[in-house]
N, C-alpha and C positions, 0 to 999 in steps of 0.2 A: 261297616263297610265291607263290600264283597271282596273275598280273598282270591286274588289271581295267582295262578301258578307261575306265570311269566313275570319275573320281578324287574325286568329291564326298564319298563316304562312306568311312569313318565321319565324321560331323560333328565338327568341332573344338570348337565352342561351341554346343551345342544349347540351345534356350530353350523347354523344355516349359511348356505353359500349359493344364492341364486345365480350369481355371475358364473360360477363354475358349471352349474346345471345348464345354463344357457349355452356355454361353450361346448359342453358334451352333446347337447341336442343339435347344435349346428355343425357338429363334426369337427370342431377345431382342436379338440384334445380328448384323451381318454379320461375316464372318470377316476378320481382319486379314491372314491368310496362309492357305495351304492346309494344313489339318490332315490327318494320315495316320491310317488305321484298318486293322486286320486282326483277324479273329477269332483267327487263329494262323498261324504259319509252321511247316512241318514241321521236326522236329528236325534232319534232315540239312541243311536250309538254315541253321538257327541255328548248327549246328556249323561249317558252311562260313564263315559270317560271322565267327565267333569266331577261327578259325584263319587265314583269308586276308585279312580286313579289319582285325580288331583285333590280329592277330599274337600270339594267346595259344593255349595248349594247352587244347582243350575238354575239360571233364569228360565221361567216356564214359558219360553217362546223359542222359536227356531228360525234360522236364516234360510234353511233349505225348504222349498215347497213350491206350490203352484200359484198361491194367492198372495197378494201384497201384505206386508205387515201393517197392522192398523193402529197399534198402540203408540202414541207420541213418545219420543225419546227412547223407545225400545231398541232401535238399531244401535245406538251408541252404547247402551248397557251390554247388549249381546256381543258386540264386536270386541270389547275388552276381554271378555271371557273366551271368545272364539279364537282370538290371536294366541292366547295362552295355550289352548288345546293343540293347535297345529305346530306351535313352537316346541312344546314339550314332547310331542310325538315324533319329532325329528324331521319335519318337512322344511323345505326352503321357501315356502309360500303359504299364504292362506287363500282358499278358494271362495271368492265372493261371486257365486254363480246362482242363476235362477231368477225367475220373475219377482220373487219376494224381495230381492236385493234392489233391483233397478226399476221395478214397477212397469216394465215392458210386458204387460199382462194382456193376454188375448182370451176373453171369456169363451167357454165352450160348453158342450153338453157332457155331463159327467154321470157315471154310474158308480155304485159303491157296494161293498160287501164287508163282512167282518174280517178284521186283520188278525191272522193266526200266527204272526211272526213271533220269534223268541222274545223280543222286546217290542210289543206291538203298540200301535197308536189308536186302537179301538176300531178304526174303520180304514179300509183301503179303497182308494178312488182311482178310477181310470176313465179315459175319454171314450165316448161312444164312437164305435168304428163304422156306424152306418151313415146316415145323412147328418151332416154337421150344421153349422150356423148359416152358411151361405150356399144357396142353391139357385139364386137368380140375381139379376142386376139390382132389383129392389132390395134384396138381402144385403148386397154389397154396399149400397148407399146408406142403409140404416144401421149397419154394424157399428158398435161402439169402439172405433179404432183408438188405440192408445196414442197419447201425445208425447213424443220423445222430448220435445222442448220443455215439458213440465216435469221431467224426471229430476229428482234431487240427487245430484252427484256427490253431495257432501260426505256420504258414507265412505266413498273411496278416499277422499282427502283425510277424513278422520282416521280411517284405518292406516293410511300411510304414515301418519304421525305416531301411531302406536307400534309400528313394526319394529321388532328387534333388528339390530344390525345384521345385514346379510339376507334379510327376507324381502319378498315382493308379494304382490297380489296377482292372482289370475282371475279372470272374469269371463262371462259370456252374456249373451242377450237373452238367456232363458232357453226356451225351446228353439230349435233350428228352423230354418225357413220351410223345409219339407214337412217337419213335424207340425208346425203351426198350420200350414195349408191343408195337409192331408188328414191330420188327426183332429184338429180343432175346428177349422173353418169349413172344410168340405165334408169331412168324414172320409174314411178310406173308400167306402163304397160309393159315396157321392162324387169323389174326385174321379174315380174310375169311369163313371158314366159321363161326367162333364168333359173329360179329355176328348171325347168323341162328339158329345151333344153341343157343347159350348166352349170350345178351346179359347175363344176370346176372353171369356170370363175367367177361365183358369189363368191365363196370362196376366190379366189385370190384377187378380188377387196376389199372384206371386210377385208381381212388380211392386204392389203396395206394401206387402210384408217385407220384401227385400229392401226397399227404400227405408222403411222404419228401422230395421236392424242395422243397415248401413249408417244411417244418421246417428244411431246410438253409438256405434263403434267410432265414428268420427269424433264424437264428443268425449268419449271415455279415453280415447287414445292420447289425449292431451295431458292426462294425469300421470305424473312421474312415477308414482308408486306401483303402477301396473306393469308387470313383466311379460304377460302373455294373454292372448285370448284362447280360451279352451272351449270351443263351441261344440256342443253335441247336436247331431242331426242324424237320427237313425234312418238309414236308407235300405237296409236289407233284412232278410230273415235267414233261416237255416240254409237254404239251397240257392238263393238268388237275391237280386235287388227287389225291393217292394214294387217298383214300377220299372219299366224297361230302361236300360241304360240311355237310350235315345231321349226319353222323357226327362231323365235326370240331367243329362247334358244340356238340354234346352232350358229347363226351368230352374234348376237348383245349383249346379256347379258354377255357372257364371257369377252368381252372388257370393258364393264362398271365395271365389277368386278375388272379388272386390274387397271382402272382409280381410283376406290375407294381405292384400296390397296395403290397406290402411295400417295393419299391424306392422308390416315391414317398413313403411314410410316413417314410422315413429320408433324404429329400433325395438320393436316388440315381436314376439313369436306368435305363430298361428298354429295351434294344436287342434286336431279334429278327432272327435269321438263319434263313431258310427257302429252300431250293432249290425250283425248279420253278415251274409256273404256278399260283399260289394267289390270283390276283386276284379270284376270286369271294368271297374272305374279306377283302379289303383294307379295306373299310369297317368290318367287324367289328373288325379289328385296330387301326384308328385310333380309332374312336369308342367301342368297348366295352372292348376289352382295354387301350387307351390306351398303346400302344407309343410310345416317344419317337423311335425311329429304326428303319429297315428295311434289311436287308442280304441280299445274294445276288442276283446278276443274271447272266443268260445272254442274249446278244444274240439268239439264235434263239428265245428265249421272249419276252423283253420287255427292251429295252435300258434302260440306266440313264437315258439322256436322255429316252426315252419316259416312264419312270416319273416322273422329276423334273418333266416338264411337266404330268403328270396329277395327281400327289400331292404335289409338292414344297412347296406352301404349307401342307400339313396334317401332314406328318411328314418327318423328316430322312432324307435319302438317304445311305447309307454305301457306299463302295467303288464298284463298277460296272465296273472294267476287266475285260472278258471274259477268262476264264482261257485259252480257246483262242487268242485273239489275243495274250495276254501270252506264251504259249508259242511261237507260230509266226511272228509278224510280225518283219520285220527292223527295225533301229533307226529308220530314217527313217519308216517307216509306223507303227511303234508310237508314236513321239513325236507324230506328227500325230494319231493316234487318241486319245491321252491328252489332248492339248491341246484337241481338239474337246469332250471330256467336260467339261474344266475351263471352257471358254468358255461352255458351255451351262448348267452347274450352279453355278458359283461366283457370288457369295460367300455366298449365303444357304442355310442348312440343308443343307450338304453337306460331306463329308470324303472324301478320296481313298484308294482302295485297290483290291485285286483284287475281282472279282465274287464270289469264294468264299474262297480262302485261298492262301497261297504254298506250293504242294505241292512235293514233292521232285523232280518232273519239270519244274518251272519253271526256265528258265535264270536263274541269279542275275543276270547282266548285264541281262536284261529287267526283273527286279524293280527293280534300281537305276535303270534308265532311267525307269520309272514314277515313282519317288520324285523323281528329278532334275527331271522335268517339273513336279512339284508345287512344288519349291523355286523353279523359274525362272518360274512363271506370274505 
């Protein structure tokens, strides 16, 4: 077994309390302790934790990914181990996120290269940013759209039965509506042209995807064990939104508003993850979409402390530990960096985690240092 310097984890006696986390996020009370949040951890990190911290043999499949699980019965076996990981690491929920969980899968054009991460998967895959699967009405008609009514929701019910007292489930529809349309279906370049050449097709595709995701959320909202929707939808890059704010307000934000409304109608929260500089949309997200919490921070764009000072009284701040710093700082400087975030953002409307996710190139020791500082604050 790999010897970790940080001996705190896995926790011997975790005390999950999603109800308190929810009250903190809604601004009803100050936090009694530092709550942890992550959109997800890469499967390689989860496997490492299972085998090197929990001392168990990891099931050789993962819940996180872009393609549906294919092995019969694998979801049930995985979830038993998966619940244990998030419980023993001190979280108030398990994240059942991504298309592999719910089969809301949109096939696209992929490219790949060798994965050079610390704990690598052999191959790293990304979506073709050029011309995607749909470039004409014929493509639209022939695309293999997923059938939301055929999704097996039993994984959520099975997970709910396994949850320790105080824990809930967070979920999402996999890729967000902009990601599905601009990255998978049109391609970034393709959508850029079609916005001018065929806006009717763009609108039809957004409406089709939006309705599928909306129907998924309507169905999953009925499940008692789910506490929040944590939808990712990257809308920006370092200096701006990927498309103009006007385009995003027309095609994207109205759908997020509908998803948030479904969550709120069922006493659940709607958390949004979006990378990049999307601050031209922040007032829309808070006042119109009515997100409960915002996630994804990069210090070179807008640090979590800056965000908290500007928006922290209006919306909850999630995560914030810059992934570059999480991956590169030594222990002394990383602990100091995390403590500064906690000192500035706790105890109102804040939960600690990475600025994006725990990727397979994140040193596990650094991940544990971040959590350890949260326990010690």
